[in-house]
N, C-alpha and C positions, 0 to 999 in steps of 0.2 A: 504493500500500500504506500506508494510514493516514498519509499525508503531510499536514502541517498546511496546506499550500498547495493548494487545490482545483484550481488550474490547472497544478500541477507534474506532469509525466509522467516517471517514471524512465526513463533511457536503457535500451536493451535489455541492455547489458552488466551493468547493475546488478541486473536482475531475478533472476538466479540467487542473488545474495547475499541478496535479499529472501526468496526461497523457502527458502534455508537457514535464515535467521533465523526464518521462520515455523515450519519444522520443529522447530528447537530450542526455540522457545516452546511447541510442542505437548508436548514432553517435560517442560519445566519446569512447565507448568500442573498436572501431576499433584499437585504439592505447592504449588499456588497461586502459583507464581512466574512472572514474565515476563522472565526473564533468560537470554540465549543461553548464557552461561557455565555457569549452573546446568543448563540444558538439555543442554549438552555432557557434563557429568558424569553426568547421568541416562542419556543415550544410551550412554555407555561402559559403564554398569552393566548394560545389557541385552545387551551383547556378551560377557559372561562365557560365555554359551552362544551362539556365533556364529549358528547357525540361528535361534535365537529372536530375536536382535537384528535380523537381516535381515527377519524377518516383521513386526516392529514398524515398521521404517523404510518398508517397502513399504506398510503400512497407512496411514501418514500421507500418503504421496504419492497413493494411490488415493482416500482420503477427501477430501482437499482438491480433487482433480480432480472428484469428484462434487459437492462443495459449489459449485464454480464453474459446473459444468454446470447445476445447479439454481438458479443465480442468487442464492445466499446472500450476505449483506452482506460485502463485502471486509474490513471491519474485524473481523468475527467470525472470518473465516478467518485473518487476519494475527495476531490475538492467540492463536490456537491452539485455539479452542473446538471446532471440528469435528475438528481434527487429533488432539487428545489423547484424544477419545472413540474415534476410529478406531484410534489407537495401542493403546489398551487392549484393544479388541476383537481386533485382530490378534495382540497378545501372548497373549491368552487362548486363542484357537483355535490359535496356534502352540505353545502349551504342551501342548495335548491331542492334536494331530494331526500326522502326518508330512508333510514337504514332498512333495506329489504334485501332478499336474495338477488333480485334483479339489479338493485343498486350496486352490489358488489361485482356483479358481472359487468356492469357498465364501467366501474372503476378499473377493473383489470384490463379491459380493452382500451379504455381512454389512456391509461398509463403506457400501454404498449405503443399506441399511436404517438404519444408524447416523445418516447425515445426515438422512434423513427424520424419524426419531424425535427427533433432537436439535433440529431446526428447529421441529417441532411443540411439543415439550415446553418449549423455551425461551420460546416465545411465550405459552403457557398459564401457565407457572409465574411468569414475571416480570410479565406484564400483570395477571393476576387474583389471584395470591397474594402477589406481592412478595418471593418467595424465590428463591434461585439454583437452577437445575436440577441443578447439580453433574454427576456422572458417571452419572446415571440412564440416559441413552441407551446408554451402554456396557453397563450391567448388563442392560437389556432386550434389546438386540441380541445379546449373548453367550448369554443364556439361550435365546433363540429358535434361535440357531445350534446350540447343544449339543443341544437337543431335536430339531431337524430331523435331525441326523446319526444319530439312532437308527434312522431309516428309510433312510439313505443309506449303504449298505455300502461304497461306493467310497472313503470318507474313512477312512484308517487311523489308529487310535488309538495314541497313545504319550504318556507323561508322565515317563519316566525321566530324560531329559537334565538337567532342572532340579532335580528332587527329590533326585537322588543327588549333586548337586554338593557335594564335600567342602571346597571352598576356605574356609579360615579356621576350620574347625570345631575346637573344643576349645582355641583359643588364648586366648580372653577369658573372664572370669567369666560365669556362666550368664545373668544379667540383661542384660549388655551384648551377649552373642551373640544372645539372643532379640530384643533391641531392633533390632540391625542386620539380622537376618534379616527382621524384620517390616517395616523400612523397604524392603528389597528386594522384599518380597512385593507391594507396590503395583505393581511392574512384573513380577510373577510370577517374580522372581529370588530364590532362597532362600539364597544364599551370603553369608557374612560380608563378603567382598570387595565384592560388589555393594552391600550395605548401607552399607559404609564410603564408597564413591564417592558414593552418594546423600546420606550425611550431610555430606560435604564440600560438595556442591552446595547443600544446604539451608542450611548455615552461610554460604556465600557470599551467598545470597539474603537471609537474615535470621537474625541471632543469636537473636532472640526466637522466631522460628518453630522453631528447633532446640530452644530451652528448652521451649517449649510441647509439642513432640513428646515430649520426655522426661517431662514432667508427665502428659500424656495416656496414654502407654504405662505409666508406673508405676501410675497409678490403675486403668487397665483390667486390667493384669497382676495387681495386688493383688486385685481383685474376682474375676477369672476363676479364678486359681489358688487364691486364698484360699477360694473356695466349692467347691473340689474339682475344677475343670476340669483337663484335660490340657494341660500347658504346650506340648507339641508342636503342639497345635491352632493356636497363635499364628502359626506360619508354614506348617505343612503344610496347614491348612484356610484359610489366608489371613485369619486373624482379627485379628492384632495390628496390622496397618496401619490398620484401622478406628479403633482407639483414637487413633492418632497423627493421622490426618487430621481426626477430629472435634475434637480439642483445638486444633489449629492454626486450624481454621475458626471456631470459636466463641470462641477465646481472643484472636484478634488480626486475623483477616481480615475478618469481617463484624461483629464486635463490637470496639469500641475497646479496645486493650490497657490493662490496669491491674490492680491487686491483685484486684479482684472478677472480672475476666475470667479470671484465672488459676485462681481457684476454679471458675468456670464451665467452664473447659477440663478440669479434673480430673473434675468431675461428668459432663461429656460423655463422657470416656474410660470412666468407670465404667458409665454407662448403655449405652454402645456395647458393652461387654463382656457385659452381661446380654442385650441384644438379639441379639448374635452367637450366644450359646448357644441362644437361642430359635429363631433362624433356621436354625442348624445342624440342630436337631431336625426342623424342618418341611421344609427343602429337602433334607436328607439322605434323606428318604423318597422324594423325586423324583429323587435322583441328581444334584442340581445344586449347584454351589459357591455360597457366600454372596456371593463377590466383594466389592464395596464397598457392598452394600445396608445393613448396619448403620450405617456412616458416613453414608450419604445420609439415611436416615430419622431418625436421631438428630439430625443437624445441622439438617435442615429443620424438625423439630418444635421444637427449641430456638429457632431463629430466628423461627419463626412466633409462638411465645409472646411474644417480645420485640416483634414487630410489632403484635400485637393488644392489648397492654397499654394501659391508660388513664393510667398514671403512669409517669414516666421511670425511676425506680428507680436502682439503682447501675450498671446496664449501659447503655452508649450504643451505638447502631448507627453503623456507618461510613457516612458520606454520600458521594455523588458518586463511586461506583466504589471498587474496592479495590486496595490495593497491599500492600507488606510491613507487618507489624504495627507496626514502628517508624515507617514513613512515614504509615500511617493515623493513629497517635496524634499524631505531630507536626503533621499537617495539621489534625486536630481541635483541638488546643491553639491553634494560630495562628488558626484560624477563630473560635474563641470569644474570643480576645484582640482580634482585629482587626475582625471583621465581625458583622453582625446574624445571629441565629439564623433561618434560613429558615422554621422551624416556628412562629415567633412573629409576631403581627401587627406590621407596621411602617407608620407613618403620618407625614405631615408635620405641623408645628405648625399649628393651626387659626386662628392670629392673625397679624396683620401688624404689624411694628414691634417695639419693645422692651417686653416684659412680664415680670412676676414671678410665680413659682409661690408662692401664698399658702397653699395646702394641697396636699400631694402624696400619693402612695400611703401607705396606713396612717396617714392624718392624724388629728389629735387631735379633730376635730369630727364630720364626717359620713362620711369616707372610711375606714370600718371594716368588719370582717366580710366579708360577701358583696360589699360595695361599696368594698373597700379600694384597688382599682387605678383611681384617678381623679385628676384635677388640677383645681385652681381657678386661674384666671389673672386677675391684676389689673395695673394700671399704677401704678408708683411714680415720684415725682420724685427729684431728687438727694439729698433729705433722708430718703427712705424713706417719705414720706407718700403715701397713695393718693388724696388729695383736695386741692383748693385751698380757700382761705378757711377756714370752720369746718366744712365737710363736711355742712351741713344739708340741702342739696338734691341731687337726683340728678345734676344738671348739674355739681356741684362735683367729682364723681369722674372721674378721668382715663379710667377704663375705660368709662364710660357712653357709649354711641353708637359704641364701637369696632367696627371691621369684623371680622366672623367669616367665615372661608373654609373650604371643604371640605378636609379633611386628606388625602383620597385620592379617586380616581375611584370612582363607585358610583351606586346608584339610591336616590333618596329614598323611604323607605317610611312615615315618619310625620312629620307637621307639626302643631304646635300654635302658633297665632299670635294668639289672642284674649285671653290672660290679662293683666290690668292690671299695670302696674308700681306697686309699693307704696312708701310713703315709707321713708326710711332708718331702720333699726332694727327695722322690722316684717317679719314673714314670713307667707307664705301656705302653710299646711300642708295645705289642701284640694287645691290644685294644686301639689304638692310640687316638681315639676320645671319648672314655669312654661312659658313658650313654648320650644319645642324643635324640633330637626330630628334625625331618625334616618336614617342612610344605611347601606344594605347594600353591602358591598365585595366579598366573596367567601365561599364556603362559609358558616361560621357566624361571620362577623366583621362586626360592626356598629359604627358610631360614633354616640354620642349626645352632642349639643351642647345645653346647657340654659341657661335664664334669659335668653333673647333679649328685646329691647325689643318691646313690643306693636306688632304690625302691621309690623315691620321685615323679617320673613322674606320673601325674594323668590323662593323655589323652592317647588314644589308636589309633592305625593305622586305618584309614578310618573315623575318627571323624572330623567333621567340627568345627573349633574354630573361635572366634571373636577376634579382636584386644583388648589386655588388659586381656584376659582370662588367668588364672593361668595354667602354664604347669608343674611346679615342683619346685625343690629347688637346689641351687648351691651346688656342692660337690667337690670332688677331684679325680675323676675317669679318667682313660686314661693317656695321656701324659700331666700331670698337676702337677708340682712340689709343688704348693700350691693352695688352693681353689680359683677358679675364673670361670667366664663364658666366653666361647669363642663363638663369633657370626660371621657368614658370610652369604653373599648372594651367591648363586651358580645357575648354569643353568641346573642342573639335580638332580634327587632324590638320587643319589648314595652317600654313606658315603665317605667322604674325597674328593668329587669332587672339581675341581678347582673353585676358587672364581670369582665373577663378580662384577663390580663397582656398588655401591649403596650409598645412603645417608639416614641419619635420618632426620625426620621432627618434628617440634614443640618441642624443648627442650630448657632448660636454662643452661647457662654456668656460673660457679662461678669463678670470677676473681677479685683479689685485693679489697675485701670488697664490691663488687657489684655483681649483678646477671644480666646477659644479655640474653634476649630471642633471640633465633635463629630459623628462619623459617626452614632452611634446611642446611645440611652440612655433611662433613665426618671428625669428630673430630680426632685430632692427639693425640699422646702419651702425658700424663700429663694433659689432659683436665678433669676438674671436672664438672660433669653435672648431670642433672636429667630430667625426662620427665616433660613437662609442665603440670601443674595442672589447669584444667578449673574451673574458679570461676563463679558460676551460676549467681550471681548478676551482674557481669561485662557482661556476655553473654546476659542477658536480657536488659542491658542498651545500649549496642552498637548494636542497632537494627534499621532497616529501613524497616518497614512493607510495603509490596506492596499496593499501593493505598493511603497511608497516605500522607497528605499535611502538609507542614510547611510554615507559613506566617511570614516572618521576618521583623522587623523594624530595619534598619541598620543606624548607625551613623559612617560615614567614614571620618575621619579627620575633624570632625566638620560639615559635610554635611549629610543630612538625605535622605534616600531612602528606598525602600521596595523590597523584593524578595520573590517569592512564589515558593517552590519546591514541586515536587511530586515524590514519589518512584514508579518505574514501573518494570515490569518483562515481557519479551516476551515469546512466546511459547517454545523457546529453552532454557529458563532459564537464559538468560542474564539479569543482574540487572543494573538499571540506576537510577540516580536522575536527574530530568529534571526541568529546570527553566521555569515555566509556563508563566511568564511575560517577558521573554527574550529568548535568544538562547543558554545559557550555559547548558552543560550536563556533568555529571560525571558517568563513568562506574565503577562498583565495584563488588567484589566477596565476598561471605560470606559462611562459613560452620560451623561446630561444634567447631572450634578452633580459628578462627580469621576472621576479616573483613579487606579487603585490597582494596585500590583505584587503579583501573587499568589504567585509563586514564581520562583526563579532556580536554574539548574543550569549550572555552568561553573567555571572556575578562579578562584582568588582574585585573580589579576593579569589581570583582564579589565575593559575599560571598561564593558561591558554590566553587569557586577556593580556598578560604581560608580553606574550609573543606577538599579539596583534599590535600593541603599542610600540614594541621594540623593533618590529620588522614590518612596518606598514608598506614599505617598498624597498626591494633590494635588487639593484642592477647587477648583472654578472660581469662586473668590471672591477679593476683595482687601480690604485694609485695613491701615493703618499698624501697628496693634497686634495684628493677627491672627496667631495661631500655632496649631499642632496637634502632637499626639504620635502615635507609632506604635511597634510592636514587631516589626519584621520578623525573620525567622530569619536567622542567620548561619552555618548549617551549611555552606554552600558556601565559606565563608571560614575554616573551622576546620580545624586539622591533623587528620590521620587518627586518631591515637591519642586525641585529645580527643573526636572524634566517636564512637569506639567506647566510650569511658568514658561519654559522655553517653547513648548508646543504652541502656546497661545500667541507668542510674538514671532514665531517662526516665519509666517508669510510676510512679515514686515522687516524683520531684522534677524540675521543669523549670527549667533555668537557662540554656539556650542561646538567648538572645534579646538583641537590642540595642535599647535605647530611643532613639528619635530625637525631635528637636524641629525643626519646619520652619516657614518663613515665606516669603512672596513679597515681592519688591521690584521696583519699576518703575525700570528703568534705560534711559533713552532710549526707543527703539522696541521694547525687549525686556522680557520678564519674567524675573527671576532667582529661582530657587528655592534657598534657603539652608537646608541641613540639617546639624544637629550630632548626632554620635554621642556620647551622654552618657558621661562618665567612669564607670568601673566596669562598663560594659556589655560591655567587650571582654575579659572574663575568659578565655573559652574561644576567643577568636578569634585569627586569624593576625596576624603582624607587618605584614601588608600593609594592614590596616584603617586608614583615615584617621580624622581627628577631625572635619573639616568638609568638606562637598561643596557646590559651587555649580554649578547647571545653568541655562544660559541658553536660553530658549525664544523663538522668533519666530513671530508669527501666521502660520498656514498652513504653517509649516515644521517645527514641533516643536523638538526639541533642536538647538541650533547650536553650543554650546560647553560643555565640562565641565571643572571645576577641582576638585581635592581638595587638602586641606592636612593636614599632619602635623607636630606639634611646632612649630606656628606658621609653617612654611615651605611653599611651593608644592611639592606632591608629585607631582601628576598634572595635566597640561594637555592638553586635546584640542580640536582644531578640525576643521571639515569641510574636506575636500579639494575645491577648486573644480573 
């Protein structure tokens, strides 16, 4: 059941617990949560009318049974996708019909139909449109069931048990009562008590989801009632919950939470109100309820508009799956701070050795307008000169005859190799770009490398090249007053095409006697840099082999404990370190250039947490003066009250990060990673956060010792149990 270890088979006794968790997740998914506790609150809300609650629970069991019979992905079942659609179908028909043998026959067939529709629509919607299918399978299956029963006299109609529920009526102000009844209407429960239970579950899942629900309901209520609609429609016709669901969906679930997403959520609630009125008019003629159709169509239209736009605008889509609005926002913030944007082209430096950017993006000479995203590279000596002697000859320039390499794998689509190199100070405006190579990488991403030395290019059109493969040598052809390499990313194969934004990855910058490793960036004029050189010994040391275990003996501020880790990899390639004798877990990524810690969940007093803080990013390179910075999240190390405060201000100001500086040292046969947590960065953090962390790595073994220091004294010491 969605276990990160593909070889792990849960014992038979644990499966009922997994089934219960799957069932609770089906309840919680109605409001986009994946929390068993939230699901439990939602389940209790449906048992305000016991027969109705039983109908829903049976629906989940039967739906998941059909999903397994039909071979649907276990992950989709475990996350509650089929279960929540089946739950809604069962609650809907449980609302309209009495418990009879014919009713259960209808329920079994309706849930089977739900699985078929859900599987088909999820494939179509996500593959071809890129938008979530939401609860559309429930709406379609319920409408079909209701229409079919007009010809089936054996199914007895009733709707009184839920609609006449007096629980909580008249206790609260009108707006609050309508809001709570509308919350419950998502489960076809119209009592205030039911809505209150759902509100508690929603707050447990996400404080911002609860706030967005109020924003959406207020805007939808204002439009619906303000335009003369009947306020009783909000719960009796199941209208109000559509405002709420729409606001949560477009305000923080699929759109990154922020001030503009809150406005978007309010607009979504208002549009949903208008669409609800329109659909009541249409479907009322057919005798069908609108169910969740206004929410579905409003949300899908709003999300599709964001998907097809050509400019980013003020609203950002949530990437890599959804979570709570707070978690989505936090993950987006840290992704932007720490990692390249996957939507932007990323390439390696096209030069070998130490070079200087003599004209960068938006340069003062030629890198302007449509051609602003480009770089000129030259070689300077220690005095900052680009040439030896008087610089009168091409050979006097350090860049001349320098090796040019492919910045990324791709196919060579254009080569010019016959243009003469002209004397220093002259330019060739007829052959503006000189000798050049254009490489197609993917989609509409091309590299253009220009001003090669005549006859030096060693690749041909149609040839496939790999990253780092030699292309030729730097010359002085074209509009080039002195030898240099011009590099740009562009969106077509045409010579001289306009540039597009891109960044370099894995390079080092030389500054003030030190060398700083940079994961990605667009270097400016004056930057002295070189491509990162991979040190094989470091690469073999910073290793977490899948299946390997580490048994640690830990002395934490004088107290002894033990921790056991295991490295795991799931079928999709996601890498984790899991604490076997606890609940801590660290997600990480590793490739040929570096290892980086993606996220950590667990207690503040966990050795695995010290690994996360001490090794947030480790490039496979070495050098006496080499250092690098990072900004990992310290949410797992922050007191609860501070986390709650931070969550509330997160869309407006982000301060819950710790800045680290790291370096590698060679000590005997081991590599030691030394990381400092900079002063001032621990404002919102717990008292357990250290100041310095040292992690010792051994080739082929990974981490073999961990030490942390606080107030200048040894605070944590961990060694492997032999």
